[in-house]
FIVOFI-540221 format. One record per residue (C-alpha): x, y, z; residue in one letter. Coordinates in nm, 2 decimals. Layout:
# residues N
+--------+--------+--------+---------+
:   east :  north :     up : residuo :
+--------+--------+--------+---------+
:      X :      Y :      Z :       A :
...
+--------+--------+--------+---------+
# end
This chain:
# residues 122
+--------+--------+--------+---------+
:   east :  north :     up : residuo :
+--------+--------+--------+---------+
:  -5.10 :   2.82 :   3.36 :       M :
:  -5.15 :   3.13 :   3.14 :       D :
:  -5.33 :   3.03 :   2.82 :       M :
:  -5.33 :   3.38 :   2.67 :       T :
:  -5.22 :   3.37 :   2.31 :       Y :
:  -4.97 :   3.62 :   2.18 :       S :
:  -4.90 :   3.63 :   1.81 :       A :
:  -4.53 :   3.62 :   1.72 :       P :
:  -4.38 :   3.96 :   1.75 :       G :
:  -4.65 :   4.09 :   1.99 :       D :
:  -4.39 :   4.12 :   2.26 :       A :
:  -4.24 :   4.42 :   2.07 :       Y :
:  -4.56 :   4.61 :   2.08 :       Y :
:  -4.62 :   4.54 :   2.45 :       T :
:  -4.26 :   4.56 :   2.58 :       H :
:  -4.16 :   4.83 :   2.82 :       G :
:  -4.33 :   5.07 :   3.06 :       T :
:  -4.63 :   5.27 :   2.95 :       P :
:  -4.40 :   5.57 :   2.91 :       A :
:  -4.17 :   5.38 :   2.69 :       E :
:  -4.45 :   5.25 :   2.47 :       R :
:  -4.60 :   5.60 :   2.45 :       W :
:  -4.26 :   5.73 :   2.32 :       E :
:  -4.24 :   5.43 :   2.08 :       R :
:  -4.59 :   5.50 :   1.95 :       A :
:  -4.52 :   5.87 :   1.89 :       Q :
:  -4.20 :   5.78 :   1.70 :       M :
:  -4.39 :   5.54 :   1.47 :       F :
:  -4.66 :   5.80 :   1.42 :       F :
:  -4.42 :   6.07 :   1.33 :       E :
:  -4.25 :   5.83 :   1.09 :       A :
:  -4.60 :   5.78 :   0.93 :       K :
:  -4.60 :   5.42 :   1.03 :       E :
:  -4.96 :   5.45 :   1.14 :       Y :
:  -5.06 :   5.08 :   1.15 :       T :
:  -4.76 :   5.00 :   1.38 :       V :
:  -4.83 :   5.30 :   1.60 :       A :
:  -5.19 :   5.18 :   1.63 :       A :
:  -5.07 :   4.84 :   1.74 :       R :
:  -4.86 :   4.99 :   2.02 :       V :
:  -5.13 :   5.24 :   2.12 :       L :
:  -5.41 :   4.99 :   2.13 :       S :
:  -5.25 :   4.80 :   2.42 :       G :
:  -5.15 :   5.12 :   2.59 :       L :
:  -5.51 :   5.25 :   2.57 :       V :
:  -5.64 :   4.93 :   2.72 :       E :
:  -5.39 :   4.97 :   3.01 :       E :
:  -5.46 :   5.34 :   3.08 :       V :
:  -5.81 :   5.40 :   2.93 :       P :
:  -5.87 :   5.72 :   3.13 :       E :
:  -5.59 :   5.90 :   2.95 :       Q :
:  -5.69 :   6.11 :   2.65 :       T :
:  -5.35 :   6.15 :   2.49 :       G :
:  -5.29 :   5.79 :   2.39 :       P :
:  -5.65 :   5.74 :   2.29 :       R :
:  -5.65 :   6.05 :   2.06 :       L :
:  -5.32 :   5.95 :   1.90 :       L :
:  -5.47 :   5.60 :   1.85 :       L :
:  -5.77 :   5.76 :   1.68 :       A :
:  -5.53 :   5.96 :   1.46 :       R :
:  -5.33 :   5.65 :   1.37 :       A :
:  -5.65 :   5.47 :   1.28 :       Y :
:  -5.77 :   5.76 :   1.07 :       Y :
:  -5.44 :   5.79 :   0.88 :       H :
:  -5.43 :   5.42 :   0.81 :       S :
:  -5.79 :   5.42 :   0.69 :       A :
:  -5.93 :   5.22 :   0.99 :       Q :
:  -6.22 :   5.46 :   1.01 :       L :
:  -6.44 :   5.25 :   1.23 :       R :
:  -6.16 :   5.23 :   1.49 :       G :
:  -6.10 :   5.60 :   1.47 :       A :
:  -6.47 :   5.68 :   1.51 :       E :
:  -6.50 :   5.44 :   1.81 :       R :
:  -6.20 :   5.61 :   1.99 :       E :
:  -6.32 :   5.96 :   1.91 :       L :
:  -6.67 :   5.89 :   2.04 :       R :
:  -6.53 :   5.78 :   2.37 :       I :
:  -6.32 :   6.10 :   2.40 :       I :
:  -6.62 :   6.32 :   2.31 :       V :
:  -6.85 :   6.14 :   2.55 :       E :
:  -6.60 :   6.20 :   2.83 :       R :
:  -6.51 :   6.55 :   2.73 :       D :
:  -6.77 :   6.71 :   2.51 :       P :
:  -6.56 :   7.03 :   2.46 :       V :
:  -6.25 :   6.85 :   2.34 :       E :
:  -6.21 :   7.05 :   2.02 :       Y :
:  -5.97 :   6.83 :   1.83 :       Y :
:  -6.16 :   6.51 :   1.89 :       A :
:  -6.48 :   6.68 :   1.77 :       R :
:  -6.30 :   6.80 :   1.46 :       L :
:  -6.15 :   6.46 :   1.39 :       M :
:  -6.48 :   6.29 :   1.45 :       L :
:  -6.65 :   6.51 :   1.20 :       G :
:  -6.37 :   6.45 :   0.94 :       R :
:  -6.39 :   6.07 :   1.01 :       T :
:  -6.76 :   6.07 :   0.95 :       L :
:  -6.72 :   6.27 :   0.63 :       E :
:  -6.46 :   6.03 :   0.51 :       R :
:  -6.72 :   5.75 :   0.56 :       Q :
:  -6.97 :   5.94 :   0.35 :       G :
:  -7.18 :   6.04 :   0.65 :       R :
:  -7.17 :   6.42 :   0.59 :       A :
:  -7.50 :   6.50 :   0.76 :       E :
:  -7.39 :   6.33 :   1.08 :       E :
:  -7.05 :   6.49 :   1.05 :       A :
:  -7.19 :   6.84 :   1.02 :       R :
:  -7.30 :   6.87 :   1.39 :       S :
:  -6.96 :   6.77 :   1.51 :       H :
:  -6.78 :   7.01 :   1.28 :       L :
:  -7.01 :   7.29 :   1.39 :       R :
:  -6.93 :   7.22 :   1.76 :       V :
:  -6.56 :   7.21 :   1.68 :       A :
:  -6.58 :   7.54 :   1.49 :       A :
:  -6.77 :   7.70 :   1.78 :       A :
:  -6.52 :   7.57 :   2.03 :       L :
:  -6.24 :   7.72 :   1.82 :       A :
:  -6.42 :   8.05 :   1.80 :       G :
:  -6.51 :   8.01 :   1.43 :       D :
:  -6.87 :   8.05 :   1.34 :       F :
:  -6.97 :   7.93 :   1.00 :       W :
:  -7.29 :   7.87 :   0.80 :       D :
:  -7.30 :   7.51 :   0.69 :       A :
+--------+--------+--------+---------+
# end
């Protein structure tokens, strides 16, 4: 017997194939329903942890819904796997800045700028 608890309404967030949930999450994100998008994406990321796209969108949804620790966690995973992932570096820097961690953010922003071909003195 399966004793896994699912909160009422969880079926909506987990229903469908991964491709259907990906589309649903993108739709919520585009509608600026970031918290709902994050709920859909968190299950999807658990199911396909190797894929960068859902994890990056999850990080963006967390960022836009002020769930900065969640955004930082997901972005660090991406950067650890792919150190030259420009947008993840940029977002990680912005996320750290938003948390008041400017010194830590600076190195990520410098790497992002270099990857984009911009060189700045900060």
